[in-house]
N, CA, C and O atoms as CSV, one atom per row, in Angstrom:
chain,resi,resn,atom,element,x,y,z
A,1,UNK,N,N,-48.180,-158.052,-54.066
A,1,UNK,CA,C,-49.532,-157.761,-54.496
A,1,UNK,C,C,-50.507,-158.532,-53.622
A,1,UNK,O,O,-50.244,-159.650,-53.179
A,2,UNK,N,N,-51.595,-157.912,-53.404
A,2,UNK,CA,C,-52.693,-158.537,-52.686
A,2,UNK,C,C,-53.894,-158.471,-53.621
A,2,UNK,O,O,-54.167,-157.428,-54.215
A,3,UNK,N,N,-54.591,-159.555,-53.747
A,3,UNK,CA,C,-55.784,-159.551,-54.576
A,3,UNK,C,C,-57.007,-159.555,-53.669
A,3,UNK,O,O,-57.162,-160.425,-52.812
A,4,UNK,N,N,-57.867,-158.572,-53.874
A,4,UNK,CA,C,-59.077,-158.426,-53.082
A,4,UNK,C,C,-60.254,-158.330,-54.038
A,4,UNK,O,O,-60.344,-157.393,-54.832
A,5,UNK,N,N,-61.156,-159.302,-53.960
A,5,UNK,CA,C,-62.317,-159.346,-54.850
A,5,UNK,C,C,-61.911,-159.261,-56.326
A,5,UNK,O,O,-62.544,-158.571,-57.125
A,6,UNK,N,N,-60.843,-159.980,-56.657
A,6,UNK,CA,C,-60.400,-160.054,-58.045
A,6,UNK,C,C,-59.597,-158.864,-58.535
A,6,UNK,O,O,-59.237,-158.812,-59.711
A,7,UNK,N,N,-59.308,-157.906,-57.666
A,7,UNK,CA,C,-58.526,-156.736,-58.053
A,7,UNK,C,C,-57.171,-156.759,-57.358
A,7,UNK,O,O,-57.068,-157.091,-56.177
A,8,UNK,N,N,-56.130,-156.399,-58.114
A,8,UNK,CA,C,-54.795,-156.322,-57.533
A,8,UNK,C,C,-54.687,-155.052,-56.705
A,8,UNK,O,O,-55.092,-153.975,-57.144
A,9,UNK,N,N,-54.147,-155.185,-55.522
A,9,UNK,CA,C,-53.938,-154.038,-54.625
A,9,UNK,C,C,-52.495,-154.086,-54.129
A,9,UNK,O,O,-51.992,-155.154,-53.779
A,10,UNK,N,N,-51.845,-152.962,-54.101
A,10,UNK,CA,C,-50.484,-152.936,-53.569
A,10,UNK,C,C,-50.536,-152.883,-52.050
A,10,UNK,O,O,-51.425,-152.267,-51.463
A,11,UNK,N,N,-49.569,-153.538,-51.429
A,11,UNK,CA,C,-49.526,-153.530,-49.971
A,11,UNK,C,C,-48.136,-153.176,-49.454
A,11,UNK,O,O,-47.975,-152.954,-48.254
A,12,UNK,N,N,-47.137,-153.118,-50.317
A,12,UNK,CA,C,-45.773,-152.865,-49.875
A,12,UNK,C,C,-45.310,-151.506,-50.393
A,12,UNK,O,O,-45.037,-151.339,-51.581
A,13,UNK,N,N,-45.229,-150.545,-49.485
A,13,UNK,CA,C,-44.793,-149.212,-49.854
A,13,UNK,C,C,-43.362,-148.958,-49.384
A,13,UNK,O,O,-42.933,-147.808,-49.297
A,14,UNK,N,N,-42.637,-150.004,-49.086
A,14,UNK,CA,C,-41.284,-149.897,-48.559
A,14,UNK,C,C,-40.378,-149.060,-49.460
A,14,UNK,O,O,-39.593,-148.250,-48.966
A,15,UNK,N,N,-40.478,-149.245,-50.767
A,15,UNK,CA,C,-39.585,-148.551,-51.691
A,15,UNK,C,C,-40.220,-147.317,-52.318
A,15,UNK,O,O,-39.557,-146.589,-53.057
A,16,UNK,N,N,-41.479,-147.076,-52.036
A,16,UNK,CA,C,-42.131,-145.875,-52.551
A,16,UNK,C,C,-41.912,-144.725,-51.582
A,16,UNK,O,O,-41.380,-144.903,-50.487
A,17,UNK,N,N,-42.320,-143.577,-51.998
A,17,UNK,CA,C,-42.171,-142.450,-51.083
A,17,UNK,C,C,-42.453,-141.133,-51.765
A,17,UNK,O,O,-43.012,-141.086,-52.861
A,18,UNK,N,N,-42.064,-140.076,-51.107
A,18,UNK,CA,C,-42.243,-138.747,-51.666
A,18,UNK,C,C,-41.062,-138.451,-52.568
A,18,UNK,O,O,-39.911,-138.659,-52.184
A,19,UNK,N,N,-41.334,-137.980,-53.732
A,19,UNK,CA,C,-40.267,-137.682,-54.683
A,19,UNK,C,C,-40.787,-137.839,-56.091
A,19,UNK,O,O,-41.933,-137.502,-56.387
A,20,UNK,N,N,-39.949,-138.345,-56.941
A,20,UNK,CA,C,-40.310,-138.506,-58.348
A,20,UNK,C,C,-41.300,-139.655,-58.513
A,20,UNK,O,O,-41.044,-140.773,-58.066
A,21,UNK,N,N,-42.419,-139.377,-59.151
A,21,UNK,CA,C,-43.442,-140.411,-59.351
A,21,UNK,C,C,-42.910,-141.535,-60.220
A,21,UNK,O,O,-43.278,-142.694,-60.028
A,22,UNK,N,N,-42.063,-141.213,-61.160
A,22,UNK,CA,C,-41.566,-142.256,-62.055
A,22,UNK,C,C,-40.723,-143.278,-61.278
A,22,UNK,O,O,-40.622,-144.433,-61.692
A,23,UNK,N,N,-40.123,-142.867,-60.168
A,23,UNK,CA,C,-39.399,-143.819,-59.314
A,23,UNK,C,C,-40.374,-144.852,-58.762
A,23,UNK,O,O,-40.085,-146.048,-58.748
A,24,UNK,N,N,-41.530,-144.378,-58.309
A,24,UNK,CA,C,-42.545,-145.297,-57.790
A,24,UNK,C,C,-43.051,-146.243,-58.873
A,24,UNK,O,O,-43.453,-147.366,-58.570
A,25,UNK,N,N,-43.037,-145.810,-60.123
A,25,UNK,CA,C,-43.442,-146.673,-61.231
A,25,UNK,C,C,-42.329,-147.654,-61.605
A,25,UNK,O,O,-42.605,-148.750,-62.092
A,26,UNK,N,N,-41.093,-147.269,-61.382
A,26,UNK,CA,C,-39.960,-148.130,-61.727
A,26,UNK,C,C,-39.852,-149.331,-60.799
A,26,UNK,O,O,-39.446,-150.412,-61.227
A,27,UNK,N,N,-40.209,-149.152,-59.539
A,27,UNK,CA,C,-40.001,-150.187,-58.525
A,27,UNK,C,C,-40.757,-151.490,-58.824
A,27,UNK,O,O,-40.149,-152.556,-58.738
A,28,UNK,N,N,-42.052,-151.457,-59.172
A,28,UNK,CA,C,-42.734,-152.737,-59.403
A,28,UNK,C,C,-42.193,-153.522,-60.599
A,28,UNK,O,O,-42.449,-154.719,-60.726
A,29,UNK,N,N,-41.457,-152.860,-61.459
A,29,UNK,CA,C,-40.928,-153.522,-62.650
A,29,UNK,C,C,-39.549,-154.132,-62.431
A,29,UNK,O,O,-39.072,-154.895,-63.271
A,30,UNK,N,N,-38.906,-153.807,-61.315
A,30,UNK,CA,C,-37.537,-154.232,-61.050
A,30,UNK,C,C,-37.368,-155.747,-61.154
A,30,UNK,O,O,-36.477,-156.216,-61.861
A,31,UNK,N,N,-38.189,-156.501,-60.477
A,31,UNK,CA,C,-38.001,-157.951,-60.458
A,31,UNK,C,C,-38.460,-158.630,-61.740
A,31,UNK,O,O,-38.295,-159.841,-61.893
A,32,UNK,N,N,-39.030,-157.869,-62.658
A,32,UNK,CA,C,-39.397,-158.431,-63.950
A,32,UNK,C,C,-38.287,-158.241,-64.982
A,32,UNK,O,O,-38.432,-158.653,-66.133
A,33,UNK,N,N,-37.195,-157.628,-64.579
A,33,UNK,CA,C,-36.066,-157.415,-65.481
A,33,UNK,C,C,-35.601,-158.753,-66.033
A,33,UNK,O,O,-35.309,-159.674,-65.271
A,34,UNK,N,N,-35.531,-158.861,-67.333
A,34,UNK,CA,C,-35.133,-160.104,-67.982
A,34,UNK,C,C,-36.294,-161.035,-68.279
A,34,UNK,O,O,-36.110,-162.040,-68.964
A,35,UNK,N,N,-37.477,-160.730,-67.787
A,35,UNK,CA,C,-38.668,-161.540,-68.034
A,35,UNK,C,C,-39.291,-161.102,-69.362
A,35,UNK,O,O,-39.492,-159.908,-69.585
A,36,UNK,N,N,-39.589,-162.036,-70.222
A,36,UNK,CA,C,-40.135,-161.677,-71.534
A,36,UNK,C,C,-41.501,-161.000,-71.442
A,36,UNK,O,O,-41.926,-160.341,-72.390
A,37,UNK,N,N,-42.186,-161.152,-70.324
A,37,UNK,CA,C,-43.493,-160.513,-70.144
A,37,UNK,C,C,-43.377,-159.068,-69.643
A,37,UNK,O,O,-44.392,-158.390,-69.481
A,38,UNK,N,N,-42.159,-158.595,-69.397
A,38,UNK,CA,C,-41.967,-157.237,-68.875
A,38,UNK,C,C,-42.702,-156.171,-69.689
A,38,UNK,O,O,-43.377,-155.335,-69.089
A,39,UNK,N,N,-42.609,-156.156,-71.015
A,39,UNK,CA,C,-43.321,-155.110,-71.761
A,39,UNK,C,C,-44.832,-155.112,-71.527
A,39,UNK,O,O,-45.454,-154.050,-71.502
A,40,UNK,N,N,-45.415,-156.275,-71.360
A,40,UNK,CA,C,-46.858,-156.375,-71.120
A,40,UNK,C,C,-47.204,-155.780,-69.762
A,40,UNK,O,O,-48.143,-154.993,-69.643
A,41,UNK,N,N,-46.435,-156.163,-68.731
A,41,UNK,CA,C,-46.680,-155.635,-67.390
A,41,UNK,C,C,-46.402,-154.135,-67.331
A,41,UNK,O,O,-47.142,-153.387,-66.693
A,42,UNK,N,N,-45.330,-153.698,-68.000
A,42,UNK,CA,C,-44.985,-152.273,-68.020
A,42,UNK,C,C,-46.114,-151.469,-68.648
A,42,UNK,O,O,-46.543,-150.456,-68.095
A,43,UNK,N,N,-46.593,-151.918,-69.800
A,43,UNK,CA,C,-47.682,-151.211,-70.481
A,43,UNK,C,C,-48.945,-151.173,-69.626
A,43,UNK,O,O,-49.627,-150.151,-69.563
A,44,UNK,N,N,-49.254,-152.293,-68.967
A,44,UNK,CA,C,-50.450,-152.343,-68.115
A,44,UNK,C,C,-50.304,-151.401,-66.920
A,44,UNK,O,O,-51.250,-150.699,-66.562
A,45,UNK,N,N,-49.130,-151.387,-66.308
A,45,UNK,CA,C,-48.884,-150.494,-65.171
A,45,UNK,C,C,-49.036,-149.032,-65.589
A,45,UNK,O,O,-49.709,-148.253,-64.914
A,46,UNK,N,N,-48.413,-148.674,-66.694
A,46,UNK,CA,C,-48.466,-147.281,-67.152
A,46,UNK,C,C,-49.868,-146.878,-67.602
A,46,UNK,O,O,-50.300,-145.749,-67.373
A,47,UNK,N,N,-50.571,-147.805,-68.239
A,47,UNK,CA,C,-51.943,-147.512,-68.656
A,47,UNK,C,C,-52.843,-147.284,-67.438
A,47,UNK,O,O,-53.617,-146.327,-67.397
A,48,UNK,N,N,-52.731,-148.167,-66.453
A,48,UNK,CA,C,-53.527,-148.018,-65.236
A,48,UNK,C,C,-53.198,-146.733,-64.503
A,48,UNK,O,O,-54.093,-146.041,-64.019
A,49,UNK,N,N,-51.914,-146.412,-64.420
A,49,UNK,CA,C,-51.500,-145.186,-63.739
A,49,UNK,C,C,-52.057,-143.969,-64.466
A,49,UNK,O,O,-52.541,-143.028,-63.837
A,50,UNK,N,N,-51.985,-143.994,-65.806
A,50,UNK,CA,C,-52.440,-142.853,-66.610
A,50,UNK,C,C,-53.947,-142.632,-66.509
A,50,UNK,O,O,-54.434,-141.549,-66.835
A,51,UNK,N,N,-54.689,-143.641,-66.063
A,51,UNK,CA,C,-56.128,-143.454,-65.847
A,51,UNK,C,C,-56.401,-142.504,-64.689
A,51,UNK,O,O,-57.465,-141.889,-64.619
A,52,UNK,N,N,-55.445,-142.388,-63.789
A,52,UNK,CA,C,-55.592,-141.533,-62.611
A,52,UNK,C,C,-54.810,-140.222,-62.764
A,52,UNK,O,O,-55.296,-139.149,-62.407
A,53,UNK,N,N,-53.609,-140.329,-63.293
A,53,UNK,CA,C,-52.725,-139.163,-63.391
A,53,UNK,C,C,-51.917,-139.266,-64.683
A,53,UNK,O,O,-51.474,-140.351,-65.060
A,54,UNK,N,N,-51.732,-138.144,-65.351
A,54,UNK,CA,C,-50.920,-138.159,-66.570
A,54,UNK,C,C,-49.441,-138.286,-66.216
A,54,UNK,O,O,-48.997,-137.884,-65.141
A,55,UNK,N,N,-48.711,-138.850,-67.144
A,55,UNK,CA,C,-47.273,-139.031,-66.966
A,55,UNK,C,C,-46.580,-138.293,-68.111
A,55,UNK,O,O,-46.698,-138.707,-69.264
A,56,UNK,N,N,-45.871,-137.225,-67.820
A,56,UNK,CA,C,-45.160,-136.516,-68.883
A,56,UNK,C,C,-44.146,-137.434,-69.579
A,56,UNK,O,O,-43.448,-138.204,-68.920
A,57,UNK,N,N,-44.071,-137.349,-70.885
A,57,UNK,CA,C,-43.179,-138.203,-71.667
A,57,UNK,C,C,-41.725,-138.067,-71.226
A,57,UNK,O,O,-40.989,-139.054,-71.212
A,58,UNK,N,N,-41.304,-136.852,-70.866
A,58,UNK,CA,C,-39.911,-136.668,-70.441
A,58,UNK,C,C,-39.613,-137.409,-69.142
A,58,UNK,O,O,-38.461,-137.747,-68.871
A,59,UNK,N,N,-40.643,-137.663,-68.337
A,59,UNK,CA,C,-40.439,-138.476,-67.132
A,59,UNK,C,C,-40.393,-139.957,-67.492
A,59,UNK,O,O,-39.570,-140.699,-66.955
A,60,UNK,N,N,-41.260,-140.387,-68.384
A,60,UNK,CA,C,-41.255,-141.798,-68.798
A,60,UNK,C,C,-39.929,-142.184,-69.438
A,60,UNK,O,O,-39.483,-143.325,-69.317
A,61,UNK,N,N,-39.308,-141.241,-70.113
A,61,UNK,CA,C,-38.010,-141.512,-70.733
A,61,UNK,C,C,-36.941,-141.823,-69.689
A,61,UNK,O,O,-35.900,-142.391,-70.018
A,62,UNK,N,N,-37.191,-141.460,-68.453
A,62,UNK,CA,C,-36.228,-141.680,-67.370
A,62,UNK,C,C,-36.533,-142.927,-66.538
A,62,UNK,O,O,-35.894,-143.147,-65.509
A,63,UNK,N,N,-37.488,-143.738,-66.962
A,63,UNK,CA,C,-37.863,-144.927,-66.208
A,63,UNK,C,C,-36.657,-145.833,-65.960
A,63,UNK,O,O,-36.452,-146.298,-64.839
A,64,UNK,N,N,-35.875,-146.080,-66.979
A,64,UNK,CA,C,-34.688,-146.930,-66.849
A,64,UNK,C,C,-33.678,-146.304,-65.874
A,64,UNK,O,O,-33.033,-147.017,-65.106
A,65,UNK,N,N,-33.547,-144.996,-65.905
A,65,UNK,CA,C,-32.651,-144.293,-64.982
A,65,UNK,C,C,-33.063,-144.534,-63.530
A,65,UNK,O,O,-32.217,-144.799,-62.676
A,66,UNK,N,N,-34.353,-144.441,-63.258
A,66,UNK,CA,C,-34.821,-144.635,-61.888
A,66,UNK,C,C,-34.729,-146.092,-61.459
A,66,UNK,O,O,-34.552,-146.378,-60.275
A,67,UNK,N,N,-34.846,-147.015,-62.406
A,67,UNK,CA,C,-34.616,-148.421,-62.063
A,67,UNK,C,C,-33.147,-148.629,-61.706
A,67,UNK,O,O,-32.830,-149.357,-60.764
A,68,UNK,N,N,-32.256,-147.994,-62.453
A,68,UNK,CA,C,-30.825,-148.096,-62.147
A,68,UNK,C,C,-30.524,-147.451,-60.798
A,68,UNK,O,O,-29.689,-147.954,-60.047
A,69,UNK,N,N,-31.195,-146.341,-60.482
A,69,UNK,CA,C,-30.999,-145.685,-59.182
A,69,UNK,C,C,-31.420,-146.631,-58.054
A,69,UNK,O,O,-30.730,-146.734,-57.040
A,70,UNK,N,N,-32.545,-147.315,-58.229
A,70,UNK,CA,C,-32.969,-148.277,-57.223
A,70,UNK,C,C,-31.951,-149.393,-57.087
A,70,UNK,O,O,-31.642,-149.826,-55.976
A,71,UNK,N,N,-31.428,-149.862,-58.215
A,71,UNK,CA,C,-30.446,-150.949,-58.181
A,71,UNK,C,C,-29.183,-150.513,-57.439
A,71,UNK,O,O,-28.595,-151.305,-56.703
A,72,UNK,N,N,-28.763,-149.261,-57.625
A,72,UNK,CA,C,-27.593,-148.762,-56.894
A,72,UNK,C,C,-27.879,-148.758,-55.395
A,72,UNK,O,O,-27.036,-149.166,-54.597
A,73,UNK,N,N,-29.050,-148.303,-55.022
A,73,UNK,CA,C,-29.452,-148.318,-53.613
A,73,UNK,C,C,-29.508,-149.749,-53.091
A,73,UNK,O,O,-29.121,-150.019,-51.954
A,74,UNK,N,N,-29.986,-150.650,-53.916
A,74,UNK,CA,C,-30.085,-152.056,-53.531
A,74,UNK,C,C,-28.698,-152.654,-53.275
A,74,UNK,O,O,-28.532,-153.462,-52.361
A,75,UNK,N,N,-27.704,-152.260,-54.077
A,75,UNK,CA,C,-26.342,-152.755,-53.874
A,75,UNK,C,C,-25.823,-152.312,-52.510
A,75,UNK,O,O,-25.225,-153.101,-51.779
A,76,UNK,N,N,-26.053,-151.053,-52.178
A,76,UNK,CA,C,-25.602,-150.537,-50.878
A,76,UNK,C,C,-26.314,-151.266,-49.740
A,76,UNK,O,O,-25.673,-151.705,-48.786
A,77,UNK,N,N,-27.613,-151.391,-49.838
A,77,UNK,CA,C,-28.389,-152.051,-48.797
A,77,UNK,C,C,-27.998,-153.519,-48.686
A,77,UNK,O,O,-27.840,-154.049,-47.587
A,78,UNK,N,N,-27.845,-154.169,-49.838
A,78,UNK,CA,C,-27.477,-155.582,-49.843
A,78,UNK,C,C,-26.085,-155.837,-49.283
A,78,UNK,O,O,-25.846,-156.855,-48.632
A,79,UNK,N,N,-25.170,-154.912,-49.536
A,79,UNK,CA,C,-23.816,-155.054,-48.987
A,79,UNK,C,C,-23.863,-154.993,-47.467
A,79,UNK,O,O,-23.230,-155.798,-46.783
A,80,UNK,N,N,-24.615,-154.037,-46.950
A,80,UNK,CA,C,-24.753,-153.931,-45.495
A,80,UNK,C,C,-25.407,-155.183,-44.929
A,80,UNK,O,O,-25.018,-155.655,-43.860
A,81,UNK,N,N,-26.397,-155.728,-45.634
A,81,UNK,CA,C,-27.074,-156.937,-45.172
A,81,UNK,C,C,-26.125,-158.128,-45.169
A,81,UNK,O,O,-26.157,-158.952,-44.255
A,82,UNK,N,N,-25.286,-158.215,-46.185
A,82,UNK,CA,C,-24.329,-159.317,-46.269
A,82,UNK,C,C,-23.287,-159.225,-45.160
A,82,UNK,O,O,-22.845,-160.244,-44.628
A,83,UNK,N,N,-22.900,-158.008,-44.816
A,83,UNK,CA,C,-21.946,-157.845,-43.714
A,83,UNK,C,C,-22.540,-158.326,-42.396
A,83,UNK,O,O,-21.826,-158.852,-41.543
A,84,UNK,N,N,-23.848,-158.144,-42.230
A,84,UNK,CA,C,-24.519,-158.604,-41.011
A,84,UNK,C,C,-24.767,-160.106,-41.037
A,84,UNK,O,O,-24.824,-160.748,-39.988
A,85,UNK,N,N,-24.915,-160.671,-42.245
A,85,UNK,CA,C,-25.221,-162.091,-42.386
A,85,UNK,C,C,-24.327,-162.671,-43.486
A,85,UNK,O,O,-24.803,-162.927,-44.592
A,86,UNK,N,N,-23.043,-162.880,-43.199
A,86,UNK,CA,C,-22.081,-163.279,-44.229
A,86,UNK,C,C,-22.357,-164.630,-44.887
A,86,UNK,O,O,-21.833,-164.890,-45.971
A,87,UNK,N,N,-23.138,-165.474,-44.287
A,87,UNK,CA,C,-23.422,-166.779,-44.875
A,87,UNK,C,C,-24.489,-166.741,-45.966
A,87,UNK,O,O,-24.672,-167.725,-46.683
A,88,UNK,N,N,-25.179,-165.644,-46.097
A,88,UNK,CA,C,-26.266,-165.540,-47.061
A,88,UNK,C,C,-25.732,-165.277,-48.470
A,88,UNK,O,O,-24.838,-164.453,-48.660
A,89,UNK,N,N,-26.286,-165.982,-49.451
A,89,UNK,CA,C,-25.909,-165.737,-50.845
A,89,UNK,C,C,-26.973,-164.923,-51.583
A,89,UNK,O,O,-26.774,-164.528,-52.732
A,90,UNK,N,N,-28.098,-164.678,-50.918
A,90,UNK,CA,C,-29.220,-163.975,-51.555
A,90,UNK,C,C,-28.787,-162.639,-52.145
A,90,UNK,O,O,-29.078,-162.345,-53.305
A,91,UNK,N,N,-28.100,-161.838,-51.356
A,91,UNK,CA,C,-27.750,-160.502,-51.835
A,91,UNK,C,C,-26.652,-160.516,-52.870
A,91,UNK,O,O,-26.558,-159.590,-53.676
A,92,UNK,N,N,-25.821,-161.536,-52.872
A,92,UNK,CA,C,-24.806,-161.641,-53.916
A,92,UNK,C,C,-25.475,-161.846,-55.270
A,92,UNK,O,O,-25.050,-161.272,-56.273
A,93,UNK,N,N,-26.514,-162.661,-55.295
A,93,UNK,CA,C,-27.257,-162.883,-56.533
A,93,UNK,C,C,-27.983,-161.610,-56.961
A,93,UNK,O,O,-27.972,-161.260,-58.141
A,94,UNK,N,N,-28.611,-160.917,-56.015
A,94,UNK,CA,C,-29.301,-159.663,-56.318
A,94,UNK,C,C,-28.309,-158.621,-56.820
A,94,UNK,O,O,-28.613,-157.846,-57.727
A,95,UNK,N,N,-27.112,-158.611,-56.220
A,95,UNK,CA,C,-26.097,-157.640,-56.621
A,95,UNK,C,C,-25.716,-157.825,-58.085
A,95,UNK,O,O,-25.555,-156.848,-58.818
A,96,UNK,N,N,-25.573,-159.069,-58.506
A,96,UNK,CA,C,-25.211,-159.332,-59.901
A,96,UNK,C,C,-26.290,-158.817,-60.851
A,96,UNK,O,O,-25.983,-158.214,-61.879
A,97,UNK,N,N,-27.560,-159.057,-60.500
A,97,UNK,CA,C,-28.656,-158.536,-61.323
A,97,UNK,C,C,-28.644,-157.010,-61.332
A,97,UNK,O,O,-28.874,-156.382,-62.365
A,98,UNK,N,N,-28.374,-156.429,-60.176
A,98,UNK,CA,C,-28.345,-154.970,-60.068
A,98,UNK,C,C,-27.232,-154.392,-60.932
A,98,UNK,O,O,-27.437,-153.406,-61.641
A,99,UNK,N,N,-26.066,-155.000,-60.872
A,99,UNK,CA,C,-24.948,-154.507,-61.677
A,99,UNK,C,C,-25.249,-154.613,-63.168
A,99,UNK,O,O,-24.914,-153.707,-63.932
A,100,UNK,N,N,-25.874,-155.701,-63.587
A,100,UNK,CA,C,-26.244,-155.847,-65.000
A,100,UNK,C,C,-27.217,-154.751,-65.409
A,100,UNK,O,O,-27.100,-154.191,-66.499
A,101,UNK,N,N,-28.174,-154.442,-64.546
A,101,UNK,CA,C,-29.170,-153.422,-64.840
A,101,UNK,C,C,-28.506,-152.046,-64.967
A,101,UNK,O,O,-28.807,-151.291,-65.891
A,102,UNK,N,N,-27.620,-151.733,-64.055
A,102,UNK,CA,C,-26.931,-150.443,-64.093
A,102,UNK,C,C,-26.059,-150.336,-65.345
A,102,UNK,O,O,-26.045,-149.292,-65.997
A,103,UNK,N,N,-25.337,-151.394,-65.686
A,103,UNK,CA,C,-24.514,-151.379,-66.892
A,103,UNK,C,C,-25.352,-151.176,-68.134
A,103,UNK,O,O,-24.951,-150.445,-69.040
A,104,UNK,N,N,-26.520,-151.817,-68.191
A,104,UNK,CA,C,-27.410,-151.652,-69.342
A,104,UNK,C,C,-27.880,-150.206,-69.441
A,104,UNK,O,O,-27.913,-149.633,-70.530
A,105,UNK,N,N,-28.241,-149.621,-68.307
A,105,UNK,CA,C,-28.693,-148.232,-68.313
A,105,UNK,C,C,-27.581,-147.310,-68.787
A,105,UNK,O,O,-27.832,-146.353,-69.519
A,106,UNK,N,N,-26.364,-147.594,-68.374
A,106,UNK,CA,C,-25.225,-146.767,-68.830
A,106,UNK,C,C,-25.002,-146.934,-70.324
A,106,UNK,O,O,-24.702,-145.965,-71.022
A,107,UNK,N,N,-25.146,-148.161,-70.819
A,107,UNK,CA,C,-24.970,-148.431,-72.245
A,107,UNK,C,C,-26.057,-147.746,-73.073
A,107,UNK,O,O,-25.787,-147.229,-74.157
A,108,UNK,N,N,-27.284,-147.744,-72.557
A,108,UNK,CA,C,-28.396,-147.112,-73.266
A,108,UNK,C,C,-28.318,-145.594,-73.228
A,108,UNK,O,O,-29.023,-144.904,-73.964
A,109,UNK,N,N,-27.453,-145.085,-72.361
A,109,UNK,CA,C,-27.299,-143.643,-72.263
A,109,UNK,C,C,-28.390,-142.956,-71.480
A,109,UNK,O,O,-28.561,-141.743,-71.595
A,110,UNK,N,N,-29.135,-143.706,-70.682
A,110,UNK,CA,C,-30.210,-143.078,-69.902
A,110,UNK,C,C,-29.684,-142.448,-68.625
A,110,UNK,O,O,-30.430,-141.793,-67.897
A,111,UNK,N,N,-28.398,-142.646,-68.352
A,111,UNK,CA,C,-27.797,-142.034,-67.164
A,111,UNK,C,C,-26.837,-140.958,-67.631
A,111,UNK,O,O,-26.205,-140.296,-66.808
């Protein structure tokens, strides 16, 4: 996030793109997984987004699915990164969080 004149502005579009809008909404919430403030940030993100564009409820129901999809992609990317830099433990830690997220999504039945 970049703050300009007191307003939050996004600057990293690395994980966004053309496709499902709910995927783009899932990405900023990824690193808040397990944070007790997640519901507050999630509600604020969705409220702000809805001021510009409506979000169909059937898409919002898939938010957890798209977070799990990102986590699966992250595991693949992180594995490749670890192969290039075997001394790094960063991706091993991220992988564990990703696996927990995917397992939760499977348990919730959102996949």
